MMTF fields as JSON, N, C-alpha, C and O atoms, coordinates in Angstrom:
{
  "mmtfVersion": "1.0.0",
  "mmtfProducer": "UNKNOWN",
  "numBonds": 299,
  "numAtoms": 300,
  "numGroups": 75,
  "numChains": 1,
  "numModels": 1,
  "chainsPerModel": [1],
  "groupsPerChain": [75],
  "chainIdList": ["A"],
  "bondAtomList": [4, 2, 8, 6, 12, 10, 16, 14, 20, 18, 24, 22, 28, 26, 32, 30, 36, 34, 40, 38, 44, 42, 48, 46, 52, 50, 56, 54, 60, 58, 64, 62, 68, 66, 72, 70, 76, 74, 80, 78, 84, 82, 88, 86, 92, 90, 96, 94, 100, 98, 104, 102, 108, 106, 112, 110, 116, 114, 120, 118, 124, 122, 128, 126, 132, 130, 136, 134, 140, 138, 144, 142, 148, 146, 152, 150, 156, 154, 160, 158, 164, 162, 168, 166, 172, 170, 176, 174, 180, 178, 184, 182, 188, 186, 192, 190, 196, 194, 200, 198, 204, 202, 208, 206, 212, 210, 216, 214, 220, 218, 224, 222, 228, 226, 232, 230, 236, 234, 240, 238, 244, 242, 248, 246, 252, 250, 256, 254, 260, 258, 264, 262, 268, 266, 272, 270, 276, 274, 280, 278, 284, 282, 288, 286, 292, 290, 296, 294],
  "bondOrderList": [1, 1, 1, 1, 1, 1, 1, 1, 1, 1, 1, 1, 1, 1, 1, 1, 1, 1, 1, 1, 1, 1, 1, 1, 1, 1, 1, 1, 1, 1, 1, 1, 1, 1, 1, 1, 1, 1, 1, 1, 1, 1, 1, 1, 1, 1, 1, 1, 1, 1, 1, 1, 1, 1, 1, 1, 1, 1, 1, 1, 1, 1, 1, 1, 1, 1, 1, 1, 1, 1, 1, 1, 1, 1],
  "groupList": [{"groupName": "MET", "atomNameList": ["N", "CA", "C", "O"], "elementList": ["N", "C", "C", "O"], "formalChargeList": [0, 0, 0, 0], "bondAtomList": [1, 0, 2, 1, 3, 2], "bondOrderList": [1, 1, 2], "singleLetterCode": "M", "chemCompType": "L-PEPTIDE LINKING"}, {"groupName": "SER", "atomNameList": ["N", "CA", "C", "O"], "elementList": ["N", "C", "C", "O"], "formalChargeList": [0, 0, 0, 0], "bondAtomList": [1, 0, 2, 1, 3, 2], "bondOrderList": [1, 1, 2], "singleLetterCode": "S", "chemCompType": "L-PEPTIDE LINKING"}, {"groupName": "HIS", "atomNameList": ["N", "CA", "C", "O"], "elementList": ["N", "C", "C", "O"], "formalChargeList": [0, 0, 0, 0], "bondAtomList": [1, 0, 2, 1, 3, 2], "bondOrderList": [1, 1, 2], "singleLetterCode": "H", "chemCompType": "L-PEPTIDE LINKING"}, {"groupName": "THR", "atomNameList": ["N", "CA", "C", "O"], "elementList": ["N", "C", "C", "O"], "formalChargeList": [0, 0, 0, 0], "bondAtomList": [1, 0, 2, 1, 3, 2], "bondOrderList": [1, 1, 2], "singleLetterCode": "T", "chemCompType": "L-PEPTIDE LINKING"}, {"groupName": "VAL", "atomNameList": ["N", "CA", "C", "O"], "elementList": ["N", "C", "C", "O"], "formalChargeList": [0, 0, 0, 0], "bondAtomList": [1, 0, 2, 1, 3, 2], "bondOrderList": [1, 1, 2], "singleLetterCode": "V", "chemCompType": "L-PEPTIDE LINKING"}, {"groupName": "ALA", "atomNameList": ["N", "CA", "C", "O"], "elementList": ["N", "C", "C", "O"], "formalChargeList": [0, 0, 0, 0], "bondAtomList": [1, 0, 2, 1, 3, 2], "bondOrderList": [1, 1, 2], "singleLetterCode": "A", "chemCompType": "L-PEPTIDE LINKING"}, {"groupName": "GLU", "atomNameList": ["N", "CA", "C", "O"], "elementList": ["N", "C", "C", "O"], "formalChargeList": [0, 0, 0, 0], "bondAtomList": [1, 0, 2, 1, 3, 2], "bondOrderList": [1, 1, 2], "singleLetterCode": "E", "chemCompType": "L-PEPTIDE LINKING"}, {"groupName": "LEU", "atomNameList": ["N", "CA", "C", "O"], "elementList": ["N", "C", "C", "O"], "formalChargeList": [0, 0, 0, 0], "bondAtomList": [1, 0, 2, 1, 3, 2], "bondOrderList": [1, 1, 2], "singleLetterCode": "L", "chemCompType": "L-PEPTIDE LINKING"}, {"groupName": "ARG", "atomNameList": ["N", "CA", "C", "O"], "elementList": ["N", "C", "C", "O"], "formalChargeList": [0, 0, 0, 0], "bondAtomList": [1, 0, 2, 1, 3, 2], "bondOrderList": [1, 1, 2], "singleLetterCode": "R", "chemCompType": "L-PEPTIDE LINKING"}, {"groupName": "GLY", "atomNameList": ["N", "CA", "C", "O"], "elementList": ["N", "C", "C", "O"], "formalChargeList": [0, 0, 0, 0], "bondAtomList": [1, 0, 2, 1, 3, 2], "bondOrderList": [1, 1, 2], "singleLetterCode": "G", "chemCompType": "PEPTIDE LINKING"}, {"groupName": "GLN", "atomNameList": ["N", "CA", "C", "O"], "elementList": ["N", "C", "C", "O"], "formalChargeList": [0, 0, 0, 0], "bondAtomList": [1, 0, 2, 1, 3, 2], "bondOrderList": [1, 1, 2], "singleLetterCode": "Q", "chemCompType": "L-PEPTIDE LINKING"}, {"groupName": "ASP", "atomNameList": ["N", "CA", "C", "O"], "elementList": ["N", "C", "C", "O"], "formalChargeList": [0, 0, 0, 0], "bondAtomList": [1, 0, 2, 1, 3, 2], "bondOrderList": [1, 1, 2], "singleLetterCode": "D", "chemCompType": "L-PEPTIDE LINKING"}, {"groupName": "PRO", "atomNameList": ["N", "CA", "C", "O"], "elementList": ["N", "C", "C", "O"], "formalChargeList": [0, 0, 0, 0], "bondAtomList": [1, 0, 2, 1, 3, 2], "bondOrderList": [1, 1, 2], "singleLetterCode": "P", "chemCompType": "L-PEPTIDE LINKING"}, {"groupName": "LYS", "atomNameList": ["N", "CA", "C", "O"], "elementList": ["N", "C", "C", "O"], "formalChargeList": [0, 0, 0, 0], "bondAtomList": [1, 0, 2, 1, 3, 2], "bondOrderList": [1, 1, 2], "singleLetterCode": "K", "chemCompType": "L-PEPTIDE LINKING"}, {"groupName": "ILE", "atomNameList": ["N", "CA", "C", "O"], "elementList": ["N", "C", "C", "O"], "formalChargeList": [0, 0, 0, 0], "bondAtomList": [1, 0, 2, 1, 3, 2], "bondOrderList": [1, 1, 2], "singleLetterCode": "I", "chemCompType": "L-PEPTIDE LINKING"}, {"groupName": "ASN", "atomNameList": ["N", "CA", "C", "O"], "elementList": ["N", "C", "C", "O"], "formalChargeList": [0, 0, 0, 0], "bondAtomList": [1, 0, 2, 1, 3, 2], "bondOrderList": [1, 1, 2], "singleLetterCode": "N", "chemCompType": "L-PEPTIDE LINKING"}],
  "groupTypeList": [0, 1, 2, 3, 4, 4, 5, 6, 7, 4, 5, 5, 4, 7, 8, 4, 6, 4, 5, 4, 9, 10, 8, 4, 5, 5, 6, 11, 12, 4, 4, 7, 7, 6, 1, 0, 13, 0, 6, 14, 12, 4, 7, 5, 6, 4, 5, 9, 3, 4, 5, 6, 4, 4, 4, 6, 4, 9, 11, 4, 4, 15, 11, 9, 11, 12, 7, 4, 4, 14, 6, 12, 5, 13, 3],
  "groupIdList": [1, 2, 3, 4, 5, 6, 7, 8, 9, 10, 11, 12, 13, 14, 15, 16, 17, 18, 19, 20, 21, 22, 23, 24, 25, 26, 27, 28, 29, 30, 31, 32, 33, 34, 35, 36, 37, 38, 39, 40, 41, 42, 43, 44, 45, 46, 47, 48, 49, 50, 51, 52, 53, 54, 55, 56, 57, 58, 59, 60, 61, 62, 63, 64, 65, 66, 67, 68, 69, 70, 71, 72, 73, 74, 75],
  "secStructList": [7, 7, 3, 3, 3, 3, 7, 1, 1, 1, 3, 3, 3, 3, 3, 3, 7, 7, 7, 6, 6, 7, 3, 3, 7, 6, 6, 7, 3, 3, 3, 3, 3, 3, 3, 6, 6, 3, 3, 3, 3, 3, 3, 7, 1, 1, 7, 3, 3, 3, 3, 3, 3, 7, 7, 7, 6, 6, 7, 3, 3, 7, 6, 6, 7, 3, 3, 3, 3, 3, 3, 3, 7, 7, 7],
  "xCoordList": [41.755, 41.151, 39.64, 39.111, 38.95, 37.497, 36.791, 37.351, 35.557, 34.717, 33.488, 32.827, 33.18, 32.025, 30.902, 31.081, 29.735, 28.536, 27.898, 27.657, 27.624, 27.091, 25.71, 25.327, 24.968, 23.661, 23.864, 24.841, 22.945, 23.031, 21.949, 21.81, 21.173, 20.118, 19.702, 20.082, 18.926, 18.368, 17.216, 16.304, 17.253, 16.23, 16.216, 17.124, 15.172, 15.07, 15.417, 15.115, 16.055, 16.398, 15.168, 14.712, 14.634, 13.467, 13.866, 13.226, 14.955, 15.364, 16.858, 17.373, 17.528, 18.931, 18.899, 18.388, 19.444, 19.334, 20.489, 20.437, 21.541, 22.734, 23.139, 22.66, 24.028, 24.564, 26.086, 26.621, 26.763, 28.227, 28.614, 28.03, 29.602, 30.075, 29.417, 29.883, 28.353, 27.632, 28.402, 28.933, 28.454, 29.076, 28.038, 26.875, 28.473, 27.592, 28.266, 29.493, 27.45, 27.937, 27.676, 26.815, 28.41, 28.138, 26.689, 26.221, 25.996, 24.591, 23.599, 22.391, 24.075, 23.152, 22.621, 23.378, 21.337, 20.812, 21.387, 21.44, 21.819, 22.362, 21.465, 21.381, 20.801, 19.918, 18.741, 18.892, 17.575, 16.407, 16.091, 15.818, 16.131, 15.841, 14.46, 13.903, 13.907, 12.616, 12.772, 13.231, 12.381, 12.416, 11.221, 10.984, 10.48, 9.303, 8.348, 7.823, 8.14, 7.231, 7.662, 6.858, 8.937, 9.476, 10.515, 11.31, 10.509, 11.516, 12.684, 12.503, 13.887, 15.084, 16.072, 16.642, 16.288, 17.29, 18.692, 18.957, 19.581, 20.989, 21.757, 21.641, 22.537, 23.199, 24.687, 25.323, 25.226, 26.676, 27.344, 26.88, 28.429, 29.155, 30.288, 30.822, 30.655, 31.723, 31.286, 30.432, 31.868, 31.652, 32.589, 33.713, 32.128, 32.989, 32.21, 31.145, 32.749, 32.143, 31.811, 32.618, 30.606, 30.177, 31.021, 31.022, 31.739, 32.601, 31.881, 32.137, 30.97, 30.272, 28.974, 28.919, 27.927, 26.661, 26.567, 26.479, 26.587, 26.687, 25.327, 25.243, 24.257, 22.927, 21.995, 22.247, 20.908, 19.842, 18.52, 18.399, 17.535, 16.203, 15.715, 15.836, 15.165, 14.655, 15.622, 15.217, 16.9, 17.876, 17.537, 16.999, 17.852, 17.751, 19.168, 20.024, 19.408, 20.741, 20.726, 19.697, 21.885, 22.064, 22.958, 23.62, 22.975, 23.831, 25.272, 25.813, 25.892, 27.287, 27.49, 28.614, 26.423, 26.56, 26.873, 26.302, 27.778, 28.088, 26.925, 26.249, 26.7, 25.632, 26.218, 25.899, 27.07, 27.639, 29.098, 29.431, 29.966, 31.368, 31.579, 31.208, 32.182, 32.412, 33.914, 34.601, 34.409, 35.788, 35.724, 35.145, 36.305, 36.223, 36.834, 37.782, 36.253, 36.781, 38.141, 38.366, 39.036, 40.375, 40.249, 39.572, 40.903, 40.827, 42.121, 42.224],
  "yCoordList": [0.887, 0.678, 0.743, 1.68, -0.233, -0.292, 0.661, 1.094, 0.973, 1.854, 1.062, 0.439, 1.081, 0.365, 1.338, 2.3, 1.079, 1.86, 1.226, 0.019, 2.037, 1.514, 2.085, 3.135, 1.361, 1.837, 2.988, 3.017, 3.916, 5.052, 5.008, 5.943, 3.91, 3.756, 2.289, 1.488, 1.953, 0.603, 0.517, 1.343, -0.485, -0.585, -1.988, -2.787, -2.267, -3.522, -3.249, -2.182, -4.227, -4.11, -4.473, -5.616, -3.494, -3.717, -4.206, -5.086, -3.608, -3.96, -3.675, -2.678, -4.56, -4.341, -3.901, -4.616, -2.726, -2.104, -2.437, -2.099, -3.104, -3.36, -4.819, -5.552, -5.234, -6.597, -6.51, -5.511, -7.551, -7.604, -7.442, -8.063, -6.601, -6.346, -5.158, -4.692, -4.665, -3.525, -2.232, -2.022, -1.367, -0.057, 0.901, 0.886, 1.737, 2.735, 4.093, 4.199, 5.119, 6.489, 6.974, 6.437, 7.976, 8.585, 9.061, 9.634, 8.822, 9.195, 8.197, 8.412, 7.11, 6.057, 5.309, 5.063, 4.939, 4.139, 2.725, 2.105, 2.219, 0.864, -0.068, -1.261, 0.468, -0.322, 0.562, 1.772, -0.05, 0.657, 0.068, -1.125, 0.929, 0.502, 0.966, 1.898, 0.303, 0.708, 0.818, -0.111, 1.972, 2.192, 3.053, 4.106, 2.593, 3.328, 3.67, 4.781, 2.695, 2.801, 3.845, 4.284, 4.236, 5.16, 4.429, 3.654, 4.672, 4.102, 5.074, 6.262, 4.543, 5.368, 4.816, 3.747, 5.526, 5.067, 5.334, 6.396, 4.366, 4.529, 4.694, 3.863, 5.757, 6.108, 5.779, 5.823, 5.45, 5.255, 6.594, 7.63, 6.563, 7.799, 8.022, 9.126, 6.96, 7.048, 6.317, 5.432, 6.687, 5.963, 4.776, 4.847, 3.682, 2.515, 1.273, 1.345, 0.12, -1.174, -1.875, -1.902, -2.445, -3.16, -4.424, -5.282, -4.531, -5.688, -6.734, -7.931, -6.27, -7.194, -6.571, -5.383, -7.385, -6.992, -7.793, -9.021, -7.1, -7.746, -8.172, -9.145, -7.467, -7.72, -8.368, -8.364, -8.925, -9.495, -8.878, -8.342, -8.955, -8.471, -9.183, -10.401, -8.406, -8.96, -8.856, -8.995, -8.613, -8.436, -7.184, -6.216, -7.211, -6.027, -5.552, -6.325, -4.276, -3.705, -2.659, -2.05, -2.468, -1.451, -0.343, -0.504, 0.767, 1.89, 1.415, 0.832, 1.661, 1.281, -0.066, -0.396, -0.858, -2.159, -1.969, -1.085, -2.787, -2.68, -3.169, -4.137, -2.492, -2.862, -3.332, -4.418, -2.505, -2.751, -2.283, -1.265, -3.038, -2.627, -2.241, -2.981, -1.069, -0.542, -0.35, 0.224, -0.845, -0.562, 0.747, 0.783, 1.82, 3.112, 3.053, 2.313, 3.864, 3.981, 4.652, 5.552, 4.21, 4.831, 6.189, 6.33, 7.174, 8.521, 8.921, 10.021],
  "zCoordList": [-1.211, 0.086, -0.052, -0.649, 0.487, 0.336, 1.289, 2.296, 0.946, 1.75, 2.187, 1.356, 3.474, 3.991, 4.291, 5.037, 3.699, 3.988, 5.222, 5.246, 6.246, 7.505, 7.797, 7.28, 8.643, 9.104, 10.084, 10.832, 10.07, 10.989, 12.057, 12.845, 12.083, 13.068, 13.129, 12.275, 14.138, 14.239, 13.248, 13.279, 12.364, 11.319, 10.733, 10.965, 9.975, 9.235, 7.776, 7.243, 7.139, 5.722, 4.896, 4.919, 4.167, 3.304, 1.923, 1.348, 1.391, 0.03, -0.126, 0.379, -0.826, -1.211, -2.67, -3.532, -2.937, -4.258, -5.201, -6.384, -4.686, -5.487, -5.386, -4.521, -6.283, -6.279, -6.408, -6.889, -5.979, -6.095, -7.567, -8.455, -7.795, -9.154, -9.817, -10.857, -9.241, -9.821, -9.56, -8.47, -10.578, -10.421, -9.855, -10.259, -8.912, -8.305, -8.351, -8.356, -8.383, -8.283, -6.862, -6.166, -6.439, -5.14, -5.151, -6.135, -4.067, -3.878, -4.473, -4.374, -5.087, -5.542, -4.323, -3.384, -4.313, -3.196, -3.244, -4.306, -2.084, -2.018, -1.202, -1.493, -0.189, 0.672, 1.079, 1.242, 1.242, 1.76, 3.129, 3.258, 4.154, 5.518, 5.933, 5.353, 6.95, 7.516, 9.021, 9.685, 9.546, 10.984, 11.36, 10.768, 12.344, 12.836, 11.683, 11.602, 10.8, 9.653, 8.621, 7.799, 8.671, 7.678, 6.846, 7.378, 5.538, 4.647, 4.541, 4.276, 4.754, 4.745, 3.728, 3.945, 2.615, 1.652, 2.197, 2.759, 2.026, 2.393, 1.087, 0.186, 0.984, -0.266, -0.23, 0.823, -1.391, -1.517, -1.273, -1.749, -0.535, -0.258, -1.246, -1.351, -1.976, -2.973, -4.237, -4.185, -5.361, -6.609, -6.647, -6.151, -7.236, -7.354, -7.707, -8.321, -7.313, -7.604, -6.297, -5.368, -6.237, -5.031, -4.888, -5.771, -3.774, -3.509, -2.661, -2.792, -1.781, -0.891, -0.43, -0.111, -0.396, 0.208, 1.51, 1.484, 2.635, 3.938, 4.473, 5.223, 4.105, 4.67, 3.654, 2.449, 4.183, 3.36, 3.783, 4.885, 2.907, 3.227, 4.489, 4.614, 5.416, 6.664, 7.825, 8.98, 7.539, 8.621, 9.427, 8.889, 10.705, 11.56, 11.831, 12.261, 11.575, 11.742, 12.846, 13.141, 13.443, 14.476, 13.948, 12.922, 14.642, 14.284, 14.168, 15.108, 13.027, 12.811, 12.138, 11.759, 11.977, 11.311, 9.829, 9.191, 9.267, 7.839, 6.985, 7.335, 5.864, 4.927, 3.598, 3.114, 3.024, 1.697, 1.697, 2.305, 1.009, 0.859, -0.605, -1.517, -0.809, -2.157, -2.359, -1.514, -3.498, -3.921, -4.698, -5.784, -4.17, -4.853, -6.249, -6.512, -7.134, -8.499, -8.435, -7.626, -9.288, -9.348, -10.024, -11.042, -9.449, -10.038, -10.697, -11.239]
}
């Protein structure tokens, strides 16, 4: 079952830190958001492989919008 990393506030996407197929560890940065002139890193909550990057640089996201989908690593 995949895990979707979501935005927790209204912000603009400054940088996408991952690509489809890339392996990530829990707490790795996946997206860098900007809100009110502050940079906010969004971290992976699970280890696994990036299945989909939903946003692009310049997109504006709202609270709850999907950013990245991760296929969790099998344990």
